[in-house]
matplotlib code that plots the C-alpha trace (Angstrom):
import matplotlib.pyplot as plt

x = [-22.5, -21.3, -22.3, -20.5, -17.2, -17.3, -17.7, -14.5, -12.6, -14.0, -12.9, -12.3, -15.1, -15.1, -16.8, -17.7, -19.7, -21.7, -19.0, -16.1, -14.1, -13.8, -10.2, -10.7, -12.3, -16.1, -16.0, -13.8, -16.0, -19.2, -17.8, -18.0, -21.7, -21.6, -20.3, -23.0, -25.8, -24.6, -24.4, -27.9, -29.3, -27.3, -28.6, -32.2, -32.0, -30.5, -33.4, -36.0, -34.6, -35.1, -38.7, -38.3, -40.4, -38.1, -38.8, -36.0, -36.3, -35.1, -33.9, -33.9, -35.5, -36.7, -40.3, -40.9, -39.7, -42.1, -45.0, -44.5, -44.3, -47.4, -49.3, -48.1, -49.2, -52.8, -53.0, -50.3, -47.6, -44.7, -41.1, -38.8, -35.1, -32.6, -30.2, -31.5, -33.2, -35.2, -37.1, -38.2, -39.4, -41.2, -42.9, -44.2, -45.7, -47.2, -48.3, -52.0, -52.9, -55.9, -53.5, -51.7, -48.5, -45.6, -42.0, -38.7, -35.7, -32.2, -29.4, -28.0, -24.6, -22.0, -21.6, -25.2, -28.4, -30.8, -33.7, -37.0, -39.4, -43.1, -44.4, -48.0, -46.9, -44.4, -47.0, -49.6, -47.1, -46.0, -49.5, -51.0, -50.4, -46.7, -46.2, -47.9, -45.3, -42.3, -41.0, -40.3, -38.5, -36.3, -35.5, -34.8, -32.0, -30.4, -31.0, -30.0, -30.7, -30.5, -27.5, -27.0, -27.2, -23.9, -24.2, -27.9, -29.3, -32.6, -33.9, -34.2, -36.4, -38.7, -38.9, -39.8, -42.4, -44.0, -43.9, -43.9, -47.0, -44.9, -42.6, -45.7, -47.1, -43.9, -43.9, -47.6, -46.7, -44.1, -46.8, -48.9, -48.4, -49.7, -47.3, -45.7, -42.0, -42.5, -44.5, -41.8, -39.0, -40.8, -41.8, -38.3, -36.6, -39.0, -38.3, -34.5, -34.8, -36.7, -34.1, -31.4, -33.3, -34.1, -36.8, -40.0, -39.8, -36.1, -34.4, -31.8, -30.0, -29.3, -29.4, -26.1, -24.2, -26.0, -25.0, -21.4, -21.1, -22.5, -20.2, -17.1, -17.8, -18.4, -16.2, -12.8, -11.6, -11.9, -15.5, -15.9, -18.2, -20.0, -21.6, -23.4, -27.0, -27.2, -28.0, -31.5, -30.4, -28.8, -31.9, -34.1, -32.4, -32.1, -35.9, -36.7, -34.7, -36.3, -39.7, -39.4, -36.7, -37.4, -40.8, -42.8, -41.0, -41.4, -45.1, -45.2, -47.2, -44.9, -46.4, -45.1, -45.0, -42.4, -38.9, -35.7, -34.0, -36.8, -36.4, -32.8, -30.9, -28.8, -28.3, -24.7, -23.7, -27.0, -26.2, -28.1, -26.0, -27.5, -27.7, -26.2, -26.7, -26.8, -24.8, -21.0, -20.2, -18.4, -17.3, -14.7, -12.0, -12.3, -12.4, -9.1, -7.3, -8.8, -6.0, -5.2, -2.0, -1.8, 1.8, 0.9, -1.3, -4.9, -5.3, -7.8, -10.9, -8.8, -8.0, -9.7, -10.6, -12.2, -14.1, -15.7, -16.6, -14.1, -11.5, -7.8, -6.2, -2.8, -2.4, -2.5, 0.8, 1.8, -0.6, -0.9, -4.4, -3.0, -1.5, -4.3, -7.7, -9.3, -7.9, -10.5, -11.8, -10.4, -12.8, -11.1, -13.4, -12.6, -9.2, -10.4, -10.6, -14.0, -14.1, -17.1, -16.3]
y = [-9.4, -6.2, -4.3, -6.9, -6.7, -2.9, -2.9, -4.9, -1.6, 0.4, 3.8, 4.8, 6.1, 9.9, 11.8, 15.0, 18.2, 20.2, 22.8, 20.4, 20.4, 16.9, 15.9, 12.5, 11.5, 11.4, 7.7, 6.7, 8.7, 7.1, 3.6, 3.5, 2.7, 4.6, 7.7, 7.4, 6.9, 9.8, 12.1, 11.2, 12.0, 15.3, 16.2, 15.4, 17.6, 20.5, 20.2, 20.0, 23.2, 24.9, 23.8, 20.9, 17.8, 14.8, 11.0, 8.5, 5.0, 2.1, 0.2, 0.8, 4.1, 3.6, 2.4, 5.1, 7.8, 6.7, 6.2, 9.8, 11.2, 9.4, 10.6, 14.2, 14.0, 13.5, 17.2, 19.0, 18.5, 16.6, 15.9, 13.2, 14.1, 11.2, 9.1, 5.6, 3.8, 1.9, 5.1, 5.6, 2.0, 2.2, 5.5, 3.8, 1.0, 3.1, 6.2, 7.0, 8.5, 10.3, 12.3, 15.6, 15.7, 13.5, 14.0, 12.2, 14.5, 12.9, 15.1, 17.0, 15.9, 18.4, 16.9, 16.0, 18.0, 17.7, 15.2, 15.2, 12.3, 12.9, 9.8, 10.1, 10.4, 7.5, 5.3, 6.1, 5.2, 2.0, 1.0, 0.0, -3.7, -3.2, -0.9, -3.4, -6.1, -3.8, -4.5, -8.1, -7.1, -4.7, -7.0, -10.0, -8.2, -6.8, -4.3, -3.7, -7.2, -9.3, -10.0, -8.4, -11.0, -10.6, -9.0, -8.5, -5.0, -3.8, -2.6, -6.3, -7.2, -4.2, -5.2, -8.8, -7.5, -5.3, -7.8, -11.3, -13.0, -15.8, -13.4, -11.5, -14.8, -15.5, -11.9, -12.2, -15.2, -13.1, -10.5, -13.0, -12.9, -16.5, -18.0, -21.3, -22.0, -24.5, -21.8, -19.2, -21.7, -22.7, -19.1, -17.8, -20.5, -19.8, -16.0, -16.6, -18.9, -16.2, -13.6, -15.8, -16.5, -20.2, -21.8, -22.6, -25.7, -25.2, -26.5, -24.7, -27.9, -28.4, -24.9, -23.7, -26.5, -25.8, -22.1, -23.1, -25.4, -22.8, -20.1, -22.4, -23.3, -19.6, -17.5, -16.2, -15.9, -17.6, -18.2, -16.7, -18.7, -15.7, -15.3, -18.6, -18.9, -20.1, -23.7, -24.7, -25.0, -21.5, -20.0, -21.5, -19.6, -16.5, -16.6, -17.0, -13.8, -11.9, -12.9, -12.4, -9.8, -7.5, -7.7, -8.4, -5.6, -3.2, -3.7, -2.2, -5.0, -8.0, -11.0, -10.8, -14.6, -14.9, -15.4, -14.6, -17.8, -19.7, -17.7, -17.9, -16.4, -17.7, -15.9, -15.8, -13.6, -11.6, -10.8, -12.2, -13.8, -15.1, -18.9, -19.3, -23.0, -26.2, -28.1, -27.8, -24.8, -27.1, -30.8, -31.7, -32.4, -28.8, -27.3, -28.9, -27.0, -23.6, -21.4, -17.8, -15.9, -14.2, -13.5, -13.4, -15.4, -14.2, -11.1, -9.1, -9.6, -9.4, -13.1, -14.5, -17.8, -15.9, -13.5, -16.5, -18.3, -21.0, -22.3, -22.2, -25.4, -26.9, -25.2, -21.7, -19.8, -19.2, -20.7, -24.1, -24.5, -25.0, -21.8, -19.2, -18.6, -19.6, -23.1, -26.0, -27.7, -31.2, -33.9, -36.3, -39.1, -38.6, -38.6, -36.2, -32.5, -30.9, -28.2, -26.4, -22.7]
z = [-28.1, -29.7, -26.5, -24.4, -26.5, -26.4, -22.6, -22.0, -22.1, -19.2, -18.1, -14.5, -12.3, -12.0, -9.2, -11.0, -10.4, -12.9, -13.3, -13.6, -16.9, -18.4, -19.0, -20.5, -23.8, -23.9, -25.0, -22.1, -19.6, -20.9, -21.0, -17.2, -16.5, -13.1, -14.9, -17.5, -14.9, -12.8, -15.8, -16.9, -13.5, -13.4, -16.8, -15.9, -12.7, -14.8, -17.4, -14.7, -13.1, -16.5, -16.7, -19.1, -18.5, -18.1, -18.0, -17.3, -18.6, -16.5, -19.6, -23.3, -24.0, -27.6, -26.7, -24.0, -26.4, -29.1, -26.7, -25.4, -28.9, -30.0, -26.9, -27.6, -31.2, -30.2, -29.2, -31.2, -33.9, -32.5, -33.6, -32.4, -32.6, -32.7, -34.8, -34.0, -36.9, -34.3, -33.5, -37.1, -37.4, -34.1, -35.1, -38.3, -36.2, -33.4, -35.2, -35.3, -38.7, -37.1, -34.8, -35.4, -37.5, -36.3, -37.5, -37.1, -37.3, -37.2, -35.9, -39.0, -40.2, -41.3, -44.7, -45.5, -46.1, -43.1, -43.6, -41.8, -42.0, -42.1, -40.4, -41.6, -45.2, -44.8, -43.2, -46.0, -48.7, -47.1, -46.1, -42.8, -43.2, -44.0, -41.0, -38.8, -39.8, -40.1, -36.6, -37.6, -40.8, -38.9, -36.0, -38.3, -40.0, -36.9, -34.1, -30.5, -29.2, -32.4, -34.6, -38.0, -40.8, -42.7, -46.1, -46.1, -46.0, -44.4, -47.8, -48.9, -45.9, -46.6, -50.3, -49.3, -46.9, -49.5, -52.4, -50.9, -49.4, -47.9, -46.1, -44.8, -43.5, -41.5, -40.2, -39.1, -36.9, -35.0, -34.3, -32.4, -28.7, -28.3, -31.0, -29.8, -30.0, -32.9, -34.9, -34.3, -35.3, -38.5, -39.5, -38.7, -40.8, -43.7, -43.5, -43.6, -46.6, -48.4, -47.5, -48.9, -52.1, -51.5, -53.6, -51.9, -49.7, -48.9, -45.8, -43.7, -42.9, -46.6, -48.1, -46.6, -48.4, -51.6, -51.4, -50.5, -53.5, -55.8, -54.5, -54.7, -58.3, -59.4, -57.1, -58.1, -54.5, -51.1, -49.9, -46.5, -44.2, -42.9, -46.3, -45.9, -44.4, -40.8, -39.9, -38.8, -35.2, -35.1, -36.9, -34.2, -31.3, -33.5, -34.2, -30.5, -29.7, -32.6, -31.3, -27.5, -26.8, -29.7, -31.5, -28.4, -26.4, -29.3, -29.5, -26.0, -24.4, -23.9, -22.1, -18.5, -18.2, -21.0, -19.7, -21.6, -20.6, -22.4, -25.6, -26.8, -23.9, -21.0, -17.7, -16.5, -13.5, -13.9, -17.5, -20.6, -23.3, -26.5, -27.1, -30.6, -31.1, -29.0, -31.6, -32.3, -34.6, -36.9, -37.1, -34.5, -37.1, -38.3, -34.9, -34.1, -36.9, -36.0, -34.6, -33.6, -34.2, -30.8, -29.8, -26.1, -23.9, -24.5, -22.4, -24.5, -26.6, -29.9, -29.9, -33.1, -31.3, -28.4, -30.7, -32.5, -29.3, -29.9, -27.6, -28.4, -29.8, -30.1, -33.5, -31.9, -32.1, -28.5, -26.0, -27.8, -26.3, -22.8, -21.6, -21.7, -20.1, -23.4, -23.3, -23.6, -20.5, -19.9, -19.1, -16.7, -17.8, -21.5, -23.2, -25.8, -25.3, -24.6, -27.3, -26.0, -25.5]

ax = plt.figure().add_subplot(projection="3d")
ax.plot(x, y, z, "-o")
ax.set_aspect("equal")
plt.show()
């Protein structure tokens, strides 16, 4: 969804040559997918002309990069240069300790000392078992195709993975290619309960209310809903996406019979959108008082109702829930508004 929101502002298509001087900002130039694809092809041709071996990925490049690095490390010391944490996690999982040295070197920052990760040393310190399950811990707390859990850092998941047997059991389920939907749902809910500090035997249908009541009675300021754990229904679809479209892809051998539409995604206009829940996001009485303060009819992605996948209502400042493209659909067979986004 973050990628989708960022892509709403698209730069113009530019037909450029190798010696052309760019007169627009880099971000604007690369926001146009055709510009980006054409630039990658031009860069690949230039590198090949200089004798550099080039491989172009059809989709996300993280797994092919790591696979190429691991293959190279069988014969000589290899370094992967990049800034994506996904690469570091994937290297820990795929690295063979019997191979030559393998390093991960993020691009040096001007205000920080350069850091180089020795993957063999890191994997030995973490342990083979932890590195085998680390893909789940990383994907659960947010990566390219899964949402980031608000207010929870990756270090907590790694700590739970190292110290907690129950969390490791949940992670092991996600590493099984034959796991059923029910097994993924149960394991994902158990893992989220552990992340949020629930006692053993908790339930995500009751736990968010318990957390809310505790925060209200102890907090000195407004309790923001994003700090609460997800509901069981939302966790179900989230777990599906963590299993199929991240962990299984990262292992390098996803089941070709698995389809994204069956694992937490919906296809709309040949683009995959995450299914967040099949229940209303809040009781109808609360949804009717949600409002945005947009001064104009919704013409951008900055409308708070639109950002949170809610339709505008009669309480909204200008559109009143009837004058913008984000207005609710009216069911002619029902006098009440259909408040589904």
